[in-house]
C-alpha positions as CSV (number, residue, x, y, z in Angstrom):
1,X,38.8,39.2,-37.7
2,X,40.3,37.6,-34.6
3,X,37.9,39.3,-32.2
4,X,34.9,38.1,-34.2
5,X,36.0,34.4,-34.1
6,X,36.7,34.7,-30.3
7,X,33.2,36.1,-29.8
8,X,31.7,33.2,-31.8
9,X,33.7,30.7,-29.8
10,X,32.4,32.2,-26.6
11,X,28.8,32.1,-27.8
12,X,29.2,28.4,-28.7
13,X,30.7,27.6,-25.3
14,X,27.8,29.4,-23.6
15,X,25.3,27.5,-25.7
16,X,26.9,24.2,-24.8
17,X,26.8,25.1,-21.1
18,X,23.2,26.1,-21.3
19,X,22.4,22.8,-23.1
20,X,24.2,20.8,-20.5
21,X,22.3,22.5,-17.7
22,X,19.0,21.9,-19.5
23,X,19.8,18.2,-19.9
24,X,20.9,17.9,-16.2
25,X,17.7,19.6,-15.1
26,X,15.6,17.3,-17.2
27,X,17.3,14.2,-15.7
28,X,16.9,15.5,-12.2
29,X,13.3,16.3,-12.7
30,X,12.6,12.8,-13.8
31,X,14.6,11.4,-10.8
32,X,12.6,13.5,-8.3
33,X,9.3,12.6,-10.0
34,X,10.1,8.9,-9.7
35,X,11.2,9.3,-6.1
36,X,8.0,11.1,-5.3
37,X,6.0,8.3,-6.9
38,X,7.9,5.7,-4.9
39,X,7.3,7.6,-1.7
40,X,3.6,7.8,-2.4
41,X,3.5,4.0,-3.0
42,X,5.4,3.4,0.2
43,X,3.0,5.6,2.1
44,X,0.0,3.6,0.6
45,X,1.6,0.3,1.5
46,X,2.4,1.5,5.1
47,X,-1.2,2.7,5.6
48,X,-2.6,-0.5,4.3
49,X,-0.3,-2.6,6.4
50,X,-1.2,-0.7,9.6
51,X,-5.0,-0.9,8.9
52,X,-4.7,-4.7,8.1
53,X,-2.7,-5.3,11.3
54,X,-5.3,-3.3,13.4
55,X,-8.1,-5.4,11.9
56,X,-6.3,-8.7,12.4
57,X,-5.6,-7.8,16.1
58,X,-9.2,-6.8,16.7
59,X,-10.4,-10.0,15.0
60,X,-8.1,-12.2,17.1
61,X,-9.3,-10.6,20.4
62,X,-13.0,-10.6,19.5
63,X,-15.5,-13.1,20.8
64,X,-17.8,-12.1,17.9
65,X,-15.7,-11.3,14.8
66,X,-18.6,-10.4,12.6
67,X,-19.8,-7.8,15.1
68,X,-16.3,-6.3,15.3
69,X,-16.1,-6.1,11.5
70,X,-19.5,-4.4,11.4
71,X,-18.3,-1.9,14.0
72,X,-15.2,-1.2,12.0
73,X,-17.3,-0.3,8.9
74,X,-16.8,-3.5,6.9
75,X,-19.6,-4.6,4.6
76,X,-20.3,-8.3,3.7
77,X,-20.2,-8.9,0.0
78,X,-20.3,-12.5,-1.4
79,X,-19.1,-14.0,1.8
80,X,-16.2,-11.6,2.2
81,X,-16.1,-8.6,4.4
82,X,-14.8,-5.5,2.7
83,X,-13.8,-2.0,3.8
84,X,-13.0,0.4,1.0
85,X,-10.5,3.2,1.7
86,X,-9.1,5.9,-0.6
87,X,-6.2,4.0,-2.1
88,X,-6.8,0.4,-1.0
89,X,-9.5,-2.1,0.1
90,X,-9.4,-4.3,3.2
91,X,-10.9,-7.7,2.8
92,X,-11.6,-10.1,5.7
93,X,-12.6,-13.7,5.4
94,X,-13.8,-15.8,8.4
95,X,-13.9,-19.6,8.8
96,X,-14.8,-21.7,11.8
97,X,-13.8,-25.4,12.3
98,X,-15.6,-27.0,15.3
99,X,-14.4,-30.3,16.8
100,X,-15.2,-32.1,20.0
101,X,-12.2,-30.5,21.7
102,X,-12.9,-27.0,20.7
103,X,-13.2,-24.5,17.9
104,X,-10.6,-23.2,15.6
105,X,-11.4,-19.7,14.1
106,X,-9.4,-18.8,11.0
107,X,-9.5,-15.3,9.8
108,X,-7.5,-13.6,7.0
109,X,-7.2,-9.9,6.4
110,X,-5.9,-8.7,3.0
111,X,-5.2,-5.2,1.8
112,X,-5.7,-4.9,-2.0
113,X,-5.0,-2.0,-4.3
114,X,-6.6,-2.5,-7.7
115,X,-5.9,-6.2,-8.5
116,X,-2.6,-6.3,-6.5
117,X,-2.6,-7.8,-3.0
118,X,-0.5,-5.5,-0.9
119,X,-0.5,-7.6,2.3
120,X,-2.2,-10.8,3.6
121,X,-2.3,-11.4,7.3
122,X,-3.6,-14.8,8.5
123,X,-5.1,-14.8,12.0
124,X,-6.2,-18.0,13.9
125,X,-7.5,-18.5,17.3
126,X,-8.3,-21.8,19.1
127,X,-11.1,-21.7,21.6
128,X,-10.9,-24.8,23.9
129,X,-14.1,-26.6,24.7
130,X,-16.5,-24.2,22.8
131,X,-18.8,-25.6,20.2
């Protein structure tokens, strides 16, 4: 009779250990899945930031911003230049303020994913004496 109760106790202990490892594996799987998702979002944000910085730098250096945006693949829609990528869209807006002393060009480059703005980079350039 004693051997049988020891065997049952051993089976119960093994069952509890297996259950513990199954729960631990489930928790770890969820943690790794969340980490993978966060890594993918960070990659998307990094790519969008790099693309927006490149566009802003090219706009700042350009004498004709609209030509540069066209070369980069932007398309003008409702007064806003847009470039759609896989996971985000770059939007560029151009404004020009002319005075007797010169011209202030204001540009803004935004990276948008869905409805969320990932990054917004203002870019202004003053051109003295140009009208």
